[in-house]
C-alpha positions as protocol buffer text, in pm:
chain_id: "A"
residue {
  index: 1
  type: MET
  ca { x: 11885 y: -13351 z: -13631 }
}
residue {
  index: 2
  type: ILE
  ca { x: 12184 y: -13428 z: -13412 }
}
residue {
  index: 3
  type: GLN
  ca { x: 12433 y: -13144 z: -13454 }
}
residue {
  index: 4
  type: SER
  ca { x: 12773 y: -13057 z: -13321 }
}
residue {
  index: 5
  type: LYS
  ca { x: 12999 y: -12758 z: -13363 }
}
residue {
  index: 6
  type: GLN
  ca { x: 13240 y: -12961 z: -13573 }
}
residue {
  index: 7
  type: SER
  ca { x: 13174 y: -13240 z: -13815 }
}
residue {
  index: 8
  type: ARG
  ca { x: 13386 y: -13553 z: -13785 }
}
residue {
  index: 9
  type: HIS
  ca { x: 13520 y: -13471 z: -14131 }
}
residue {
  index: 10
  type: THR
  ca { x: 13573 y: -13095 z: -14102 }
}
residue {
  index: 11
  type: ASN
  ca { x: 13946 y: -13149 z: -14156 }
}
residue {
  index: 12
  type: ALA
  ca { x: 13874 y: -13355 z: -14467 }
}
residue {
  index: 13
  type: PHE
  ca { x: 13659 y: -13082 z: -14619 }
}
residue {
  index: 14
  type: ILE
  ca { x: 13914 y: -12813 z: -14537 }
}
residue {
  index: 15
  type: LEU
  ca { x: 14193 y: -13018 z: -14696 }
}
residue {
  index: 16
  type: LEU
  ca { x: 13975 y: -13086 z: -15000 }
}
residue {
  index: 17
  type: PHE
  ca { x: 13899 y: -12717 z: -15048 }
}
residue {
  index: 18
  type: LEU
  ca { x: 14266 y: -12623 z: -15003 }
}
residue {
  index: 19
  type: GLU
  ca { x: 14361 y: -12882 z: -15265 }
}
residue {
  index: 20
  type: GLU
  ca { x: 14106 y: -12727 z: -15502 }
}
residue {
  index: 21
  type: LEU
  ca { x: 14179 y: -12361 z: -15423 }
}
residue {
  index: 22
  type: SER
  ca { x: 14560 y: -12387 z: -15375 }
}
residue {
  index: 23
  type: VAL
  ca { x: 14558 y: -12116 z: -15104 }
}
residue {
  index: 24
  type: ALA
  ca { x: 14288 y: -11960 z: -14890 }
}
residue {
  index: 25
  type: TYR
  ca { x: 14251 y: -11768 z: -14565 }
}
residue {
  index: 26
  type: GLY
  ca { x: 14038 y: -11886 z: -14273 }
}
residue {
  index: 27
  type: ALA
  ca { x: 13723 y: -11680 z: -14336 }
}
residue {
  index: 28
  type: GLN
  ca { x: 13734 y: -11777 z: -14702 }
}
residue {
  index: 29
  type: ILE
  ca { x: 13755 y: -12147 z: -14608 }
}
residue {
  index: 30
  type: PHE
  ca { x: 13463 y: -12114 z: -14366 }
}
residue {
  index: 31
  type: SER
  ca { x: 13256 y: -11929 z: -14626 }
}
residue {
  index: 32
  type: HIS
  ca { x: 13335 y: -12202 z: -14880 }
}
residue {
  index: 33
  type: LEU
  ca { x: 13222 y: -12471 z: -14634 }
}
residue {
  index: 34
  type: GLN
  ca { x: 12895 y: -12287 z: -14571 }
}
residue {
  index: 35
  type: SER
  ca { x: 12818 y: -12226 z: -14936 }
}
residue {
  index: 36
  type: GLU
  ca { x: 12931 y: -12558 z: -15083 }
}
residue {
  index: 37
  type: LEU
  ca { x: 12840 y: -12828 z: -14830 }
}
residue {
  index: 38
  type: PRO
  ca { x: 12481 y: -12955 z: -14827 }
}
residue {
  index: 39
  type: TYR
  ca { x: 12495 y: -12961 z: -14443 }
}
residue {
  index: 40
  type: CYS
  ca { x: 12770 y: -12750 z: -14291 }
}
residue {
  index: 41
  type: LEU
  ca { x: 12808 y: -12861 z: -13930 }
}
residue {
  index: 42
  type: SER
  ca { x: 13104 y: -12637 z: -13850 }
}
residue {
  index: 43
  type: ASP
  ca { x: 13117 y: -12288 z: -13710 }
}
residue {
  index: 44
  type: SER
  ca { x: 13393 y: -12032 z: -13756 }
}
residue {
  index: 45
  type: PRO
  ca { x: 13582 y: -12111 z: -13431 }
}
residue {
  index: 46
  type: SER
  ca { x: 13587 y: -12483 z: -13513 }
}
residue {
  index: 47
  type: VAL
  ca { x: 13735 y: -12412 z: -13856 }
}
residue {
  index: 48
  type: TYR
  ca { x: 14015 y: -12205 z: -13702 }
}
residue {
  index: 49
  type: ARG
  ca { x: 14080 y: -12474 z: -13439 }
}
residue {
  index: 50
  type: ALA
  ca { x: 14095 y: -12735 z: -13716 }
}
residue {
  index: 51
  type: LEU
  ca { x: 14339 y: -12520 z: -13915 }
}
residue {
  index: 52
  type: GLN
  ca { x: 14559 y: -12475 z: -13608 }
}
residue {
  index: 53
  type: GLU
  ca { x: 14555 y: -12850 z: -13539 }
}
residue {
  index: 54
  type: MET
  ca { x: 14636 y: -12931 z: -13901 }
}
residue {
  index: 55
  type: GLU
  ca { x: 14919 y: -12679 z: -13900 }
}
residue {
  index: 56
  type: GLU
  ca { x: 15066 y: -12852 z: -13592 }
}
residue {
  index: 57
  type: LYS
  ca { x: 15043 y: -13186 z: -13777 }
}
residue {
  index: 58
  type: GLU
  ca { x: 15207 y: -13021 z: -14080 }
}
residue {
  index: 59
  type: TRP
  ca { x: 14906 y: -13096 z: -14301 }
}
residue {
  index: 60
  type: VAL
  ca { x: 14882 y: -12728 z: -14390 }
}
residue {
  index: 61
  type: LYS
  ca { x: 15130 y: -12444 z: -14390 }
}
residue {
  index: 62
  type: SER
  ca { x: 15052 y: -12077 z: -14353 }
}
residue {
  index: 63
  type: ASN
  ca { x: 15194 y: -11734 z: -14408 }
}
residue {
  index: 64
  type: TRP
  ca { x: 15074 y: -11385 z: -14336 }
}
residue {
  index: 65
  type: LYS
  ca { x: 15004 y: -11145 z: -14619 }
}
residue {
  index: 66
  type: SER
  ca { x: 14918 y: -10778 z: -14584 }
}
residue {
  index: 67
  type: PRO
  ca { x: 14683 y: -10649 z: -14854 }
}
residue {
  index: 68
  type: GLN
  ca { x: 14690 y: -10288 z: -14977 }
}
residue {
  index: 69
  type: THR
  ca { x: 14389 y: -10220 z: -14755 }
}
residue {
  index: 70
  type: GLY
  ca { x: 14251 y: -10404 z: -14456 }
}
residue {
  index: 71
  type: PRO
  ca { x: 14414 y: -10622 z: -14196 }
}
residue {
  index: 72
  type: PRO
  ca { x: 14678 y: -10887 z: -14266 }
}
residue {
  index: 73
  type: ARG
  ca { x: 14544 y: -11234 z: -14338 }
}
residue {
  index: 74
  type: LYS
  ca { x: 14685 y: -11575 z: -14262 }
}
residue {
  index: 75
  type: TRP
  ca { x: 14681 y: -11778 z: -14584 }
}
residue {
  index: 76
  type: TYR
  ca { x: 14683 y: -12159 z: -14576 }
}
residue {
  index: 77
  type: SER
  ca { x: 14793 y: -12419 z: -14828 }
}
residue {
  index: 78
  type: ILE
  ca { x: 14796 y: -12798 z: -14818 }
}
residue {
  index: 79
  type: THR
  ca { x: 15125 y: -12986 z: -14776 }
}
residue {
  index: 80
  type: HIS
  ca { x: 15241 y: -13329 z: -14890 }
}
residue {
  index: 81
  type: LYS
  ca { x: 15141 y: -13468 z: -14548 }
}
residue {
  index: 82
  type: GLY
  ca { x: 14804 y: -13299 z: -14589 }
}
residue {
  index: 83
  type: ARG
  ca { x: 14750 y: -13470 z: -14924 }
}
residue {
  index: 84
  type: ALA
  ca { x: 14828 y: -13807 z: -14762 }
}
residue {
  index: 85
  type: ALA
  ca { x: 14575 y: -13728 z: -14486 }
}
residue {
  index: 86
  type: LEU
  ca { x: 14319 y: -13624 z: -14750 }
}
residue {
  index: 87
  type: HIS
  ca { x: 14363 y: -13963 z: -14919 }
}
residue {
  index: 88
  type: GLN
  ca { x: 14312 y: -14141 z: -14586 }
}
residue {
  index: 89
  type: TYR
  ca { x: 13998 y: -13936 z: -14521 }
}
residue {
  index: 90
  type: ALA
  ca { x: 13867 y: -14035 z: -14865 }
}
residue {
  index: 91
  type: GLU
  ca { x: 13918 y: -14403 z: -14788 }
}
residue {
  index: 92
  type: ASP
  ca { x: 13743 y: -14362 z: -14451 }
}
residue {
  index: 93
  type: ILE
  ca { x: 13448 y: -14180 z: -14610 }
}
residue {
  index: 94
  type: VAL
  ca { x: 13403 y: -14452 z: -14873 }
}
residue {
  index: 95
  type: GLN
  ca { x: 13377 y: -14713 z: -14596 }
}
residue {
  index: 96
  type: ARG
  ca { x: 13139 y: -14499 z: -14388 }
}
residue {
  index: 97
  type: GLN
  ca { x: 12925 y: -14428 z: -14694 }
}
residue {
  index: 98
  type: ALA
  ca { x: 12886 y: -14802 z: -14759 }
}
residue {
  index: 99
  type: ASN
  ca { x: 12773 y: -14854 z: -14399 }
}
residue {
  index: 100
  type: LEU
  ca { x: 12537 y: -14555 z: -14411 }
}
residue {
  index: 101
  type: ASN
  ca { x: 12385 y: -14676 z: -14738 }
}
residue {
  index: 102
  type: PHE
  ca { x: 12329 y: -15017 z: -14576 }
}
residue {
  index: 103
  type: PHE
  ca { x: 12159 y: -14848 z: -14280 }
}
residue {
  index: 104
  type: LEU
  ca { x: 11932 y: -14631 z: -14496 }
}
residue {
  index: 105
  type: LYS
  ca { x: 11832 y: -14924 z: -14715 }
}
residue {
  index: 106
  type: HIS
  ca { x: 11732 y: -15135 z: -14417 }
}
residue {
  index: 107
  type: TYR
  ca { x: 11568 y: -14844 z: -14235 }
}
residue {
  index: 108
  type: ALA
  ca { x: 11357 y: -14764 z: -14541 }
}
residue {
  index: 109
  type: ALA
  ca { x: 11254 y: -15130 z: -14571 }
}
residue {
  index: 110
  type: LEU
  ca { x: 11148 y: -15141 z: -14205 }
}
residue {
  index: 111
  type: ASN
  ca { x: 10947 y: -14821 z: -14230 }
}
residue {
  index: 112
  type: ARG
  ca { x: 10843 y: -14852 z: -14593 }
}
residue {
  index: 113
  type: THR
  ca { x: 10949 y: -14497 z: -14646 }
}
residue {
  index: 114
  type: ASN
  ca { x: 11191 y: -14310 z: -14864 }
}
residue {
  index: 115
  type: LEU
  ca { x: 11418 y: -14051 z: -14707 }
}
């Protein structure tokens, strides 16, 4: 399997999870990606880089909270611009899915195999 440290759609999944969860901190987001995605192609550093990039684009906002015990955590939430980006990612994924389904159908026909 061809793998990279960051999926093309890591940002999309992070935005989706933030929309579902309302707020989350970085390790929580990474854990959610690992447990929920069928194939998580991201590692912890790539998630934090994506969060930093999305914060610069104003797709997410953050604030630090100090719990009663343990270190302070940076909590993230999705913004209006982030929701617009999430919608654009959804449109892109629909188009890519159509092309991938076309590929798999034709590949299976060539090889007479089911994936």
